[in-house]
C-alpha positions in Angstrom: -49.7 -22.9 -55.6 -47.8 -22.4 -52.4 -48.7 -19.3 -50.6 -45.8 -16.8 -50.0 -45.4 -15.8 -46.5 -43.4 -12.8 -45.0 -41.5 -12.7 -41.8 -43.4 -10.6 -39.2 -40.1 -9.1 -37.9 -38.1 -8.1 -41.0 -40.9 -8.4 -43.6 -38.6 -10.5 -45.7 -40.0 -13.5 -47.6 -40.0 -16.8 -45.8 -38.3 -19.7 -47.5 -40.7 -22.4 -48.8 -41.3 -25.2 -46.3 -39.3 -23.4 -43.5 -42.1 -24.2 -41.2 -41.7 -21.1 -39.0 -43.4 -17.8 -38.4 -40.0 -16.0 -38.8 -37.1 -16.2 -41.2 -34.0 -18.0 -40.1 -32.2 -14.9 -39.0 -35.1 -13.5 -37.0 -35.9 -16.9 -35.6 -32.4 -16.9 -34.1 -32.6 -13.3 -32.9 -36.1 -13.4 -31.4 -36.2 -17.0 -30.1 -36.8 -17.3 -26.4 -34.5 -20.4 -26.4 -30.8 -19.5 -25.9 -28.4 -20.4 -28.7 -25.5 -22.8 -28.2 -23.0 -19.8 -28.0 -25.2 -18.1 -25.5 -25.4 -21.2 -23.3 -21.6 -21.5 -23.5 -21.1 -17.9 -22.5 -23.5 -18.1 -19.7 -21.7 -21.2 -18.4 -18.3 -19.5 -18.5 -19.8 -16.5 -16.7 -21.2 -18.7 -13.9 -17.8 -20.5 -13.6 -16.0 -17.1 -13.3 -18.5 -15.9 -10.7 -18.1 -19.1 -8.8 -14.3 -18.7 -8.7 -14.7 -15.0 -7.7 -17.0 -15.9 -4.8 -14.6 -18.6 -3.6 -11.7 -16.1 -3.6 -13.9 -13.4 -2.0 -14.9 -15.6 0.9 -11.3 -16.6 1.4 -10.2 -13.0 1.6 -13.1 -12.2 3.8 -12.0 -15.0 6.1 -8.6 -13.4 6.5 -10.0 -10.0 7.3 -12.6 -11.3 9.8 -10.5 -13.9 11.5 -6.8 -13.5 10.8 -5.7 -15.9 13.5 -8.1 -18.7 12.9 -7.3 -22.3 12.1 -3.5 -21.9 12.6 -1.0 -24.6 13.5 1.2 -22.1 15.4 1.1 -18.6 16.6 3.8 -17.5 14.1 1.5 -18.4 11.1 -1.1 -15.7 11.2 -2.4 -15.1 7.6 -3.2 -17.7 5.0 -5.8 -18.7 2.3 -5.1 -22.5 2.5 -1.9 -24.3 3.5 1.1 -22.2 4.4 0.6 -19.3 6.9 2.6 -16.1 7.2 3.1 -13.4 9.9 1.7 -10.6 7.6 -0.4 -10.2 4.5 2.4 -8.9 2.2 4.4 -12.1 2.8 1.3 -14.2 2.1 0.8 -12.4 -1.3 4.5 -12.7 -2.2 4.3 -16.4 -1.5 1.3 -17.0 -3.8 2.8 -14.8 -6.5 6.3 -16.3 -6.6 5.3 -20.0 -6.1 2.1 -19.8 -8.2 0.3 -21.8 -5.6 -3.5 -21.7 -6.1 -5.4 -19.3 -3.8 -7.8 -22.0 -3.0 -8.1 -25.6 -4.3 -11.8 -25.0 -5.1 -11.1 -21.9 -7.3 -7.9 -23.1 -8.9 -7.0 -19.4 -9.3 -3.3 -18.4 -9.5 -2.1 -14.9 -8.6 -0.6 -13.4 -11.7 -0.6 -9.6 -11.3 -0.7 -8.6 -7.6 -1.0 -4.9 -6.7 1.9 -4.5 -4.3 2.1 -2.0 -1.5 5.3 0.0 -1.1 7.2 -2.4 1.3 9.5 0.3 2.3 6.8 1.8 4.5 5.1 -1.3 5.9 6.1 -2.3 9.4 4.6 -4.8 11.8 3.3 -3.9 15.3 6.0 -6.2 16.6 8.7 -4.1 15.0 8.1 -1.3 17.5 7.9 -1.2 21.3 5.9 1.6 22.9 7.4 3.7 25.6 6.3 6.9 27.4 3.3 8.9 26.4 4.4 12.1 24.7 1.0 13.7 24.1 -2.5 13.4 22.7 -3.9 14.5 19.4 -7.2 14.5 17.5 -6.8 10.9 16.4 -5.2 9.3 19.4 -2.1 9.3 21.7 1.5 9.9 20.6 4.2 7.7 22.2 7.9 7.5 22.2 8.9 4.1 20.7 11.9 2.0 19.9 12.4 -0.1 16.8 14.1 -3.5 16.8 17.4 -1.8 15.8 17.1 0.5 18.9 16.2 3.5 16.8 14.0 5.9 18.9 10.8 7.0 17.1 7.6 8.8 17.6 4.5 6.6 17.3 1.1 8.2 16.5 -1.8 5.9 17.3 -5.3 6.0 15.9 -8.2 5.4 18.3 -10.0 2.1 17.4 -13.5 3.6 18.0 -13.1 6.5 15.4 -15.4 6.6 12.4 -13.9 5.0 9.3 -13.6 8.3 7.5 -11.4 9.7 10.3 -9.2 6.6 10.2 -8.7 7.1 6.5 -7.9 10.8 7.1 -5.3 9.6 9.8 -3.5 7.5 7.2 -3.6 10.2 4.6 -1.0 12.0 6.7 1.4 9.1 6.1 0.5 9.0 2.4 1.5 12.7 2.1 4.7 12.5 4.3 6.2 9.5 2.4 6.6 11.9 -0.6 8.9 14.2 1.3 12.7 13.9 2.0 14.3 17.0 3.4 16.5 17.6 6.4 14.1 20.2 7.8 10.9 18.1 7.5 10.1 15.3 10.0 10.5 12.0 8.2 8.0 9.2 8.0 9.5 5.9 8.9 6.5 3.6 8.3 3.0 2.5 9.1 1.6 -0.5 11.0 -1.8 -1.4 9.6 -2.0 -5.2 10.1 -4.2 -4.8 13.2 -5.7 -2.2 15.5 -4.7 0.3 16.6 -3.0 1.6 13.5 0.4 3.3 14.0 2.2 6.0 12.1 5.9 5.8 12.9 7.7 9.1 12.6 11.2 10.4 13.2 11.5 11.4 16.8 12.1 15.1 17.5 13.6 14.7 21.0 13.5 18.4 21.9 9.7 18.7 21.9 7.7 21.3 20.0 9.6 24.3 18.8 7.4 27.0 20.2 7.7 25.7 23.8 11.5 25.4 23.3 11.7 29.1 22.2 9.7 30.3 25.1 11.6 28.2 27.6 15.0 29.2 26.3 14.3 32.8 25.3 16.8 34.3 27.6 19.6 31.9 26.6 19.4 31.9 22.8 21.8 34.1 20.8 20.9 36.1 17.7 23.0 33.8 15.5 21.0 30.7 16.8 17.7 32.4 16.1 18.7 33.3 12.6 19.8 29.7 12.0 16.4 28.5 13.3 14.6 30.9 10.9 16.7 29.7 7.9 16.0 26.1 8.7 12.2 26.8 9.0 12.2 28.8 5.8 14.1 26.0 4.0 11.5 23.4 5.1 8.6 25.7 4.0 10.3 26.3 0.6 10.6 22.6 0.1 6.9 22.0 1.0 5.9 24.8 -1.4 7.9 23.1 -4.2 5.8 20.0 -3.6 2.6 22.0 -3.8 1.9 21.5 -0.1 0.2 24.1 2.0 1.3 23.9 5.6 
């Protein structure tokens, strides 16, 4: 008479002649050998990681050495093949042409996370002029865009800690939300290389307090009232945007 055996895991009866210390279900669950599906999943995971590492190293190469291995000075940024003068153009190219990021990875860019192109400028788009002043983050210059528009250029010191550089750019992030005749307008940012620029509308008359002190004997009451109304309108607009100035 064949002895009945129980599975040590689930206590269920073992099938006659199964030749195992566990039932079929528990043998699969507790086996140290991976199943076919586990091996397949593990292989897929390794392939995905390999592709990710390939892309990561390609991107790191752009960040560390943006001008390396180029056929001409105009082609500054690339993964493999075609080069472009800035990173947004590079991303647009791979997105629209579906050219692989790298041949090794075979990855195609399907869903890029675009930056707002309206605010992105190149350092070559602006020419710095006279020094207007200095701030906590760096110098402020008068500048000129390619279309001859005069602008104010705020620069960020290259040796500032990273957290302060982030804080510097937060000003631009806030200002791009605003559009009011009594609020100085943001024109764009230059972040492709150091030093980072914030390009602002140029207020040619200088700071308002200095102007009032210098012209105190020349200004009429009507002008002062107009100044007050303009300032109040700007502050009211900022308040409507939940901004504390």
